[in-house]
Every structure is written in C-alpha cells, then in structure tokens.
C-alpha positions in Angstrom: 48.8 66.9 31.7 46.9 69.7 30.0 46.8 71.8 33.2 50.5 71.4 33.7 51.3 72.4 30.2 49.1 75.5 30.5 50.9 76.6 33.7 54.3 76.1 32.0 53.2 78.3 29.1 52.0 81.0 31.5 55.3 81.0 33.3 57.3 81.1 30.1 55.3 84.1 28.9 55.8 86.2 32.1 58.1 89.1 31.6 61.6 88.8 33.2 62.0 91.0 36.4 64.4 93.9 35.9 67.8 93.6 37.6 68.8 96.3 40.1 71.5 98.5 38.8 75.0 97.7 40.1 76.1 99.8 43.1 78.2 102.7 42.3 81.8 102.2 43.2 82.9 104.1 46.3 85.6 106.6 45.3 87.9 107.5 48.2 89.9 110.6 48.4 93.7 110.3 48.8 93.4 111.1 52.5 90.7 108.5 53.0 92.8 105.9 51.1 95.7 106.6 53.5 93.4 106.3 56.5 92.1 102.9 55.2 95.6 101.6 54.8 96.7 102.9 58.2 93.7 101.3 59.9 94.5 98.0 58.3 98.1 98.3 59.5 97.1 99.0 63.1 94.8 95.9 63.1 97.6 93.7 61.6 100.2 94.9 64.2 98.0 93.7 67.1 97.1 90.4 65.4 100.8 89.9 64.7 101.7 89.6 68.4 98.5 87.6 69.3 96.7 90.6 70.9 93.1 91.3 70.2 92.9 94.1 67.7 91.2 97.3 68.7 88.0 98.4 67.0 88.0 101.3 64.6 85.9 104.0 66.3 84.1 106.8 64.2 84.3 109.5 67.0 88.0 108.9 67.6 88.5 109.0 63.8 86.8 112.4 63.6 88.9 113.7 66.5 92.1 112.4 64.8 91.1 114.1 61.5 90.6 117.4 63.3 94.0 117.1 65.1 95.6 116.3 61.7 94.1 119.4 60.2 95.3 121.5 63.1 98.8 120.0 62.8 98.9 120.6 59.1 98.0 124.3 59.6 100.6 124.7 62.3 98.1 125.2 65.1 99.7 122.2 66.9 103.4 121.6 67.1 104.5 118.3 68.5 102.0 116.0 70.3 98.8 117.7 71.4 98.5 118.6 75.1 95.7 116.9 77.1 93.3 119.9 76.9 93.6 120.2 73.1 93.2 116.4 72.9 90.1 116.4 75.2 88.6 119.3 73.2 88.8 117.4 70.0 87.6 114.1 71.5 84.7 115.9 73.2 83.5 117.7 70.1 83.5 114.4 68.2 81.2 112.8 70.8 83.7 110.5 72.5 84.9 110.6 76.1 88.2 108.7 76.1 90.6 110.2 78.7 94.1 110.8 77.4 94.4 108.2 74.6 97.8 107.6 73.1 98.3 110.1 70.4 100.8 109.5 67.6 101.4 112.5 65.2 103.4 111.8 62.0 104.5 114.7 59.8 105.9 114.1 56.3 107.1 116.2 53.4 105.6 113.7 51.0 102.2 112.0 51.2 103.6 108.4 50.9 106.2 109.0 53.6 103.5 109.5 56.3 102.0 106.1 55.7 105.5 104.5 55.3 106.6 106.0 58.7 103.5 104.4 60.4 104.1 101.1 58.8 107.7 101.1 59.9 106.8 101.4 63.5 106.6 98.2 65.6 105.5 99.8 68.9 101.8 100.3 68.2 100.9 97.1 70.0 103.0 97.6 73.2 100.0 98.8 75.2 96.5 97.4 75.3 93.9 99.3 73.2 90.2 98.6 72.7 89.4 101.4 70.2 91.3 103.5 67.7 90.9 106.3 65.2 93.0 107.5 62.3 93.0 110.9 60.6 95.0 112.2 57.7 95.3 115.8 56.4 97.0 116.6 53.1 98.3 120.1 52.3 100.2 120.5 49.0 102.9 117.8 49.1 102.9 117.6 52.9 100.9 115.1 55.0 100.0 114.7 58.6 98.8 111.4 60.0 97.3 111.2 63.5 96.6 107.9 65.3 94.6 107.8 68.6 94.7 104.5 70.6 92.4 104.1 73.6 91.8 101.4 76.2 88.2 102.3 76.8 87.1 101.5 80.4 83.5 102.8 80.3 80.7 103.0 77.7 78.5 106.2 78.0 75.1 106.7 76.5 74.9 109.7 74.0 75.3 113.0 75.9 75.0 116.4 74.3 78.2 118.4 74.3 76.6 121.7 73.3 73.3 123.0 74.8 71.7 126.4 74.3 70.5 128.7 77.0 71.8 129.8 80.3 71.0 126.5 82.1 70.6 122.9 81.1 69.8 119.6 82.8 70.9 116.2 81.3 71.3 112.7 82.7 74.6 110.9 82.2 74.4 107.1 82.1 77.0 104.6 81.5 78.5 101.2 82.3 82.0 100.4 83.6 84.2 97.6 82.3 85.1 94.9 84.8 86.9 94.9 87.2 86.1 98.6 87.7 83.3 99.5 90.0 81.8 102.4 92.1 81.5 105.2 89.6 81.8 108.8 90.8 80.9 111.7 88.6 82.7 115.1 89.0 81.9 118.4 87.2 84.3 121.3 87.0 82.4 124.5 86.6 83.6 127.4 84.4 84.9 129.2 87.5 87.1 126.2 88.4 84.9 124.9 91.3 84.7 121.1 91.4 81.6 119.4 92.6 80.7 115.7 93.0 77.4 114.8 91.5 75.3 112.2 93.4 74.3 109.1 91.4 70.6 108.7 90.7 71.0 105.0 89.8 73.7 102.4 90.6 73.6 98.9 89.2 73.6 95.9 91.6 77.1 94.9 90.5 78.4 98.5 90.8 79.1 98.8 87.0 76.0 100.7 85.7 75.3 104.2 86.8 73.3 107.4 86.1 73.7 110.9 87.4 71.6 114.0 86.9 73.9 116.9 85.8 72.5 120.4 86.4 74.5 123.1 84.5 73.7 126.4 86.1 75.1 129.2 83.9 76.8 129.6 80.5 80.3 128.4 79.9 82.5 125.3 79.5 82.1 122.5 82.0 84.4 119.5 82.4 82.7 116.2 83.1 84.7 113.3 84.6 83.8 109.8 85.6 86.1 108.1 88.1 85.9 104.4 89.0 87.6 102.2 91.5 89.6 99.1 90.8 92.4 97.0 92.4 94.9 99.7 91.7 92.8 102.5 93.1 90.8 105.3 91.5 91.0 105.7 87.7 89.5 108.3 85.3 87.4 106.4 82.8 85.6 109.2 81.0 86.5 112.8 80.3 84.7 115.4 78.1 83.7 119.0 77.8 80.2 120.4 77.6 79.4 123.9 76.5 76.3 125.7 77.8 75.1 128.8 76.0 77.1 130.4 73.2 79.0 127.8 71.2 82.6 127.8 72.1 84.9 128.4 69.1 88.0 126.3 69.0 90.9 127.9 70.9 88.7 130.8 72.1 88.7 129.5 75.7 92.4 129.4 76.1 93.0 132.9 74.6 90.3 134.4 76.8 91.0 132.7 80.1 94.7 131.7 80.2 96.7 134.0 82.4 99.9 135.4 81.0 101.8 136.4 84.1 103.0 134.5 87.2 101.0 136.9 89.5 97.8 136.1 87.6 98.5 132.4 87.2 99.2 131.4 90.8 95.9 132.3 92.4 93.9 130.5 89.6 96.0 127.4 90.0 95.8 127.4 93.8 92.0 127.7 93.5 91.7 124.8 91.1 93.9 122.6 93.3 91.9 123.4 96.4 88.6 123.1 94.6 89.5 119.5 93.7 90.5 118.8 97.3 87.3 120.3 98.7 85.2 118.1 96.3 87.0 115.0 97.8 86.5 116.2 101.4 90.2 117.0 101.9 91.7 120.0 103.7 93.0 122.8 101.4 96.7 123.2 100.8 98.5 126.3 102.1 100.9 128.2 99.7 104.4 128.2 101.1 106.9 130.9 100.0 109.9 128.6 100.1 108.2 125.9 98.0 107.1 128.7 95.5 110.8 129.7 95.1 111.8 126.0 94.5 109.0 125.5 92.0 109.6 128.7 90.1 113.3 128.1 89.8 112.7 124.7 88.3 110.2 125.9 85.8 112.6 128.6 84.7 115.4 126.1 84.5 113.5 123.7 82.3 112.6 126.6 80.0 116.1 127.9 79.8 117.8 124.5 79.3 115.2 123.0 77.0 114.2 119.9 78.9 111.0 118.7 80.7 111.5 116.0 83.3 111.4 115.4 87.1 115.1 114.5 86.9 117.3 117.4 85.7 120.2 116.8 83.2 122.7 116.9 86.1 120.7 114.0 87.8 119.2 116.2 90.6 115.7 115.4 91.9 113.2 117.2 94.0 114.8 116.3 97.3 118.1 117.9 96.1 116.2 121.0 94.9 114.7 121.6 98.3 117.0 123.6 100.6 119.3 121.3 102.6 118.4 120.9 106.3 114.8 121.9 105.8 112.0 119.9 107.4 109.3 118.9 105.0 108.2 115.3 106.0 107.3 114.0 102.6 107.4 115.7 99.2 105.9 115.3 95.8 106.1 117.1 92.4 103.8 117.6 89.4 105.0 118.9 86.0 102.7 120.2 83.2 103.4 121.7 79.8 100.8 123.2 77.5 99.7 126.4 75.7 98.9 128.0 79.0 99.1 127.4 82.8 95.4 126.3 83.1 95.7 123.9 80.2 98.9 122.5 81.7 97.2 122.0 85.0 94.3 120.3 83.2 96.7 117.6 82.0 98.1 117.3 85.5 94.7 117.0 87.1 93.7 114.1 84.9 96.9 112.2 85.0 96.6 109.3 87.6 100.1 109.7 89.1 99.9 113.5 89.3 96.3 113.3 90.7 97.5 111.2 93.6 99.7 114.1 94.7 96.8 116.6 94.3 94.6 114.4 96.5 97.2 113.1 99.0 95.7 113.8 102.4 99.2 113.8 104.0 100.2 116.9 102.0 99.5 120.2 103.6 101.6 122.8 101.8 102.2 123.6 98.1 104.3 125.9 95.9 103.7 126.7 92.3 106.0 127.9 89.6 105.2 129.0 86.0 107.6 129.8 83.2 106.2 131.4 80.0 108.0 130.8 76.6 107.4 130.8 72.9 108.0 127.6 70.9 107.7 127.8 67.1 105.8 131.0 67.4 103.3 129.7 69.9 102.8 130.5 73.5 103.7 127.8 76.0 103.7 127.5 79.8 105.7 125.1 82.0 104.1 124.5 85.4 105.8 123.0 88.4 103.8 122.1 91.5 105.6 121.0 94.7 103.9 119.5 97.7 105.1 118.8 101.2 103.6 117.4 104.4 105.3 120.2 106.5 106.4 123.7 105.7 110.2 123.7 105.1 110.3 127.3 106.4 108.3 126.7 109.5 109.8 127.1 113.0 109.7 124.3 115.5 106.1 123.4 116.5 104.9 124.8 119.9 102.8 121.7 120.7 104.2 118.7 118.8 101.9 116.2 120.6 98.8 118.1 119.4 100.3 118.4 115.9 100.6 114.6 115.9 97.0 114.2 117.0 95.9 116.6 114.2 97.8 114.5 111.7 96.1 111.3 112.7 92.7 113.1 112.6 93.4 114.2 109.0 94.1 110.6 107.9 90.9 109.4 109.6 88.9 112.1 107.9 90.4 111.4 104.5 89.3 107.7 104.8 85.8 108.8 106.0 86.3 107.1 109.3 85.0 108.3 112.7 87.5 110.2 114.8 89.6 108.5 117.4 89.0 109.2 121.1 92.0 110.5 123.0 92.9 108.2 125.9 94.9 109.6 128.8 95.9 106.1 129.8 97.2 105.2 126.4 99.0 108.6 126.2 101.0 107.8 129.4 102.0 104.4 127.9 103.0 106.1 124.6 105.0 108.8 126.3 107.0 106.2 128.3 107.5 104.1 125.1 108.8 107.1 123.1 111.1 108.2 126.0 112.6 104.7 126.4 113.1 104.2 122.7 115.1 107.5 122.4 117.3 106.5 125.4 118.1 103.2 123.7 118.2 104.7 120.2 115.9 101.9 119.1 112.2 102.6 118.0 111.2 99.0 118.8 112.3 99.3 122.4 109.8 98.2 125.0 109.7 100.1 128.3 109.1 97.8 131.3 109.1 94.1 131.5 105.7 93.1 130.1 104.8 93.4 126.4 103.2 96.7 125.5 99.8 95.1 124.4 99.5 93.5 127.8 99.9 96.8 129.5 97.2 98.3 127.2 94.8 95.6 128.3 95.7 96.4 132.0 94.8 100.1 131.7 91.8 99.4 129.3 90.2 96.1 130.4 87.5 96.5 127.7 90.0 96.7 124.8 89.7 93.8 122.3 92.9 94.6 120.3 95.8 96.9 120.6 98.5 98.1 118.1 101.4 100.6 118.0 103.0 102.8 115.4 106.4 104.4 115.9 107.9 107.2 113.8 111.1 109.2 113.9 110.3 112.4 112.0 111.4 116.0 111.6 107.8 117.2 111.9 105.1 115.5 114.1 102.3 117.1 112.0 103.3 115.1 109.0 102.9 111.5 110.2 102.6 109.0 107.3 99.5 106.8 106.8 99.6 103.4 108.5 97.4 100.4 108.7 96.5 101.1 112.3 95.3 104.7 111.7 93.0 103.5 108.9 91.7 100.4 110.8 88.0 101.1 111.4 87.9 98.9 114.5 90.3 101.2 116.4 88.5 103.9 118.4 91.0 104.9 121.1 94.4 106.5 120.7 97.3 107.9 122.8 100.3 109.8 121.5 103.7 110.2 123.1 106.3 112.6 121.7 109.9 113.3 122.8 112.7 115.1 120.9 116.4 114.4 121.0 119.5 113.5 119.2 120.3 110.0 117.8 123.3 108.5 116.2 121.0 106.4 113.9 118.4 109.1 113.0 120.2 112.4 113.4 119.9 115.4 115.7 116.7 117.1 116.9 114.3 114.5 115.6 110.8 113.8 117.1 110.3 110.3 118.4 106.5 109.6 118.2 104.8 106.6 119.6 101.1 106.1 118.8 99.1 103.4 120.6 95.7 102.3 119.3 93.0 100.2 120.9 89.6 98.8 119.9 87.4 99.2 122.9 84.1 97.3 122.9 
C-alpha cells in the first residue's frame, strides 16, 4: 500500500503537459470562397442524378483560374479555343484533351455563382475530374469550370526543359476498356512522328515511350488509344524546349495572316499527320479550294459557324452539280489563327477521321480572317473528296480500281492482293452482264459465281465479290472483303454505261476476291 501511495503522489506532482495552440483559421479570399461553393455545387449536381461525382483536380483548377484571369482581362472572348485551352492545361501539369469548358461572366460577383447554381446541365455528360477558377475585377466576376472524363493517368512529365535538346520518358496507364497506346509528337515545324513504345503492359494498358526533343521550340505530345469505338485521344499537352514560351507569343509569331501564307502551312500539317499514320498524302484541288474558301467567307459575312448553312445547304449542295467526287467530308475550325483552328480540328475525333480517312485523296482549304471584339480570328474550312471533281475521265479505270484497293490494304497494314487474270475475266463478264440487266447482283452464266471461282482457281478456299456503281473507279469505298486478311487474290472488271436506276456514264465495277492456300 505504501508503494502505491508513493506512486500516486509522484503522478499528482508531475507538471501538466502544455496543450498545442489551436490551429489558425484558414481565411479564404472572396474568389476562393466562390470556388469552394462552386465545387460543392458541381458535386451535388452529379450526386443528385445518381452519378458518381467527379474529383476536384488541382491542375485543372489552376488551368481554370488562368482562363478566368484571361477572360476577365479581355484576352478571351467567348469559350476558349482548343489551343488556348491546351496551353493552359499543359502549363498547369495536366494533359486532359478538350475538357468541357464553361465560362460565366457577370457584372456582379454574386451573379456568377448564382448563374452556375441555376444550371442543371452540368451532369449531362460523364466526368471523372473537374477544376474551378474565379477571377474578380472590380465588381465584375468570371467563373470557369473545366469538366474532364480522364481516360489515362500519366506520370509527372516536365513541360519546360532548358537547352537545345532534351530526352524524357513518358509513362502512363490507360483506363479500361482502352488499350494499345500510341504516342505522337508534333515538332515545331509541323512534322508529326510516331514514337515507339519502350514498354507495353501485358494487358495493353500500361506504356512507356522515350521522347527525344531535338531542337528548341514548342512540341505537342499526344497519346492515342484504341477502344470499341476506334482510336481516341486520351492525353494532349505542350512541351517547351529551350527559351520559355511566353503566353500568346507562339500565336503572334507563327500564325499566318493571309490566305496565301496559311494554305501551304495547313496542307503540310495535314499531310504530316497522314505520313505519320502511313497514309498517302492528299493532293490540293483548285475546285475544292474555291468551295472551301467561299464557305469560310460566307460564315464570316453572315455570322454563323456550322456545317449546315442558314438556308439548309450542306457540303453536297456546295459542291458544283454534276461533279464526280466519290465521297466527300468537311472539317470546320475557328480560333485566333489558322494554325490554332487546325489544332482544334486535328484533335477532335470526328474531324480527325476525315484527316486520316484512307479513301480521301484530294483536299481544298479555305480561310477567312476577321476581327471579333477587337481580336483577330480565323475561320478554316477543309473539304475532302475521294476523287477530284475537276478531273477528266480516267484513262485506265480498271487500273484506278486496282490502285484504290491497294490503298485500302495499305491503310489496314495488310499485304497487297495478287492480281489474277482468271478472276479478272470472271469480274469483267460479271460487270458487263450486270449493266445489261441494270442489276448489280446479276449473275452471268448458269452456275453461281463462287463455283466458277473454284473452277478457275482449284486451290481457293473461299471466294467473295464486291460490286460498285460509281462515278470514279479510283474512289472505291472500304468493304469487308478488301480488309479480309485471308484474301490474297483479286480480279477487277469495269464497264461504263447508262442506267435508268443509277444514271448516265457510271462505272460498274465488279471485284472478285479469293483466298488461295
């Protein structure tokens, strides 16, 4: 008992430990307070409809604050174009390609937040990350919200590197179901190169690539992945080698200001991208140039920006009637300059499909320059066709058809088809008989076509036929047969004639394929 009492006395006599001072309260600025309330509203809006709320992302927040400051100063009018958006995101350390950007301007601070809270469309599209930025200037306020559905996570990668040359490894991981990453780098001169991967994960989601930047300037780094819907840009950012790029300096130094200067630069960028993907370059066409230029000028004069004009006309109506062009496509871009406009075109999935369509062979570019709210702006129109509308009738339509099939095989990285004289004779008879009957599915002779293929090619395991009625045999569309890797023999038959069903002077093209063991 004595020992216990002594211990109790010692404990009672020990000095009381000093309590740590209470943490200092965090004092938020008015802009930061608005950002907090805006972020809370974004989360609530997704949770309100049962969707997983996106995570607030510090780099996207930094990019949003920068864009808000630029909008408050008048440097940005309307929504930022893709190059301006990519520049801000890159400098913040992020790599999200084309996130949704919402810019709210208000003449009173409270009205900016009230306008955001009144919107019910924030949750209409899936988003995994977001950032909010607010800039206050006198009584005016600008709120910028960036929403991104991030498809890849990249390890830290320097965006500014000193010297005339730099080497850095880019590593990342794709989000399922995306796979098969490809890394592209656009050099300061516009040349596009594909960078081989140094490491690829077993599931195709992880990747690394060694990037060698040879020379000072601004480089665009892009990661493309493949999914069920085709290729998709998952990451996009700028890297500066050498002297630090000042904001806006690149556009004012490089952007052309005349149509004569803009066209060659845009043609080179389009064909550089096609070369990187192993595709044939596009040929400028004078008639397509006139169509594209007239439409850019019309959009500028009438104050609209759309593929469908106010009178309801589309590209097919803008092309001269009676011209032969096979297939046609159109890209539109609008930004501070022609190159910035094309930057947005190149990294938009739908527009990119036109740029990389192996069936297109000709292109025409139009650029209209204008000033909006005291700032320079360019409207770019790019028109693509499979055949030249101004071209005369082909001298050798059969060879043109063979060349068209060869382009499709090359675009799919498949071995070329061997030309078969026996299949060619069958195809020619097939085309001739079909024109006589005005029926593409007509079968010449009594026995089915595939049986006659097996008679002339006893070693053939399978046979198939495509039939086209076209104005240009050099612009045959893609088919399952031409991209079937098992097919290794081909014969083409071409006849030309008038048809009540398909019109006058059309080419009737029969293509017979066989897989010979």
